[in-house]
C-alpha positions in Angstrom: 0.4 0.1 0.0 1.5 3.2 -0.6 2.3 5.4 2.7 3.7 1.9 4.1 7.0 1.9 5.6 9.7 -0.9 4.5 12.8 -1.7 7.1 15.3 -3.1 5.6 17.2 -5.5 7.5 20.6 -6.5 7.4 21.8 -2.9 6.7 23.3 -0.8 8.8 21.4 2.6 9.5 18.8 2.1 7.5 17.1 0.1 10.0 15.9 3.7 11.7 15.1 5.0 9.0 11.7 3.1 7.9 11.1 3.8 3.8 8.0 4.7 2.2 7.9 1.8 -0.6 8.4 4.7 -3.5 12.0 4.7 -2.3 12.3 1.1 -2.2 14.0 1.4 -5.8 16.1 3.7 -4.5 17.2 1.7 -1.8 17.7 -1.7 -3.9 20.0 0.7 -6.0 22.1 1.2 -3.0 22.3 -2.5 -2.4 23.3 -3.1 -5.6 26.0 -0.3 -5.2 26.7 -2.5 -1.9 26.9 -6.2 -3.8 28.7 -5.0 -6.8 31.5 -3.6 -4.3 31.7 -6.7 -2.6 30.0 -5.8 0.6 30.7 -2.0 1.1 28.6 0.0 2.8 27.5 3.4 2.2 28.0 5.6 4.9 24.5 6.9 6.4 25.3 10.7 5.6 25.5 9.1 1.9 22.7 7.3 1.7 20.4 9.7 3.5 21.4 12.1 0.9 21.2 9.8 -2.2 17.5 8.4 -1.4 16.8 12.0 -1.8 18.6 12.5 -4.7 17.6 9.9 -7.8 19.9 11.5 -10.0 23.0 11.5 -7.9 22.5 7.7 -7.0 22.6 7.3 -10.8 25.6 9.0 -11.2 27.1 7.5 -8.6 25.8 4.2 -10.1 27.1 5.0 -13.2 30.7 5.3 -11.6 33.1 2.3 -12.0 33.0 0.4 -8.3 36.5 1.6 -7.9 35.7 5.0 -8.3 32.3 4.4 -5.9 35.2 2.9 -2.8 36.6 6.2 -3.2 33.8 8.7 -2.6 32.8 6.1 0.1 36.5 6.0 1.6 36.3 10.0 0.7 33.5 10.3 3.4 34.4 7.8 5.9 38.0 8.5 6.6 37.0 11.1 9.3 35.9 11.1 12.7 33.6 13.8 13.0 30.0 13.6 12.3 30.0 17.5 10.9 32.9 16.4 8.6 31.3 13.3 7.3 27.9 15.2 6.8 30.1 18.0 4.7 32.1 15.5 2.8 28.3 13.3 1.8 26.7 16.8 0.7 29.7 18.1 -1.4 30.1 14.6 -2.8 26.2 14.9 -4.2 27.0 18.4 -5.5 29.6 16.8 -7.5 28.0 14.0 -8.6 24.9 15.9 -9.3 27.6 18.5 -11.9 29.1 15.6 -13.7 25.6 14.0 -14.1 24.4 17.2 -15.8 27.9 17.9 -17.6 27.3 14.0 -18.9 23.7 15.0 -20.5 25.2 18.6 -21.8 27.6 16.2 -23.8 25.4 13.3 -25.2 22.8 16.1 -26.5 25.6 17.8 -28.1 
């Protein structure tokens, strides 16, 4: 039913963040990134922003697994939550910018 929540099991961080069914496809895409990268954990800060930005998620999915791992490392290598959040926001901005550049390039 629309509006119901899905509680994904076994993914750190999402247990406390119920997803609407419409977000289920985005969650599945995040899980596919994790599977492709041999169980890499998407940090909560990045996952939350990717759910809100499907275009950024698509841009992340389009990257090779090694580049996806580098984004995760960039965010998780710092200790302060504020820095992790700031880096996740920066990652989203760059992914969106690169996605727009790709669209423009393909139109030409």
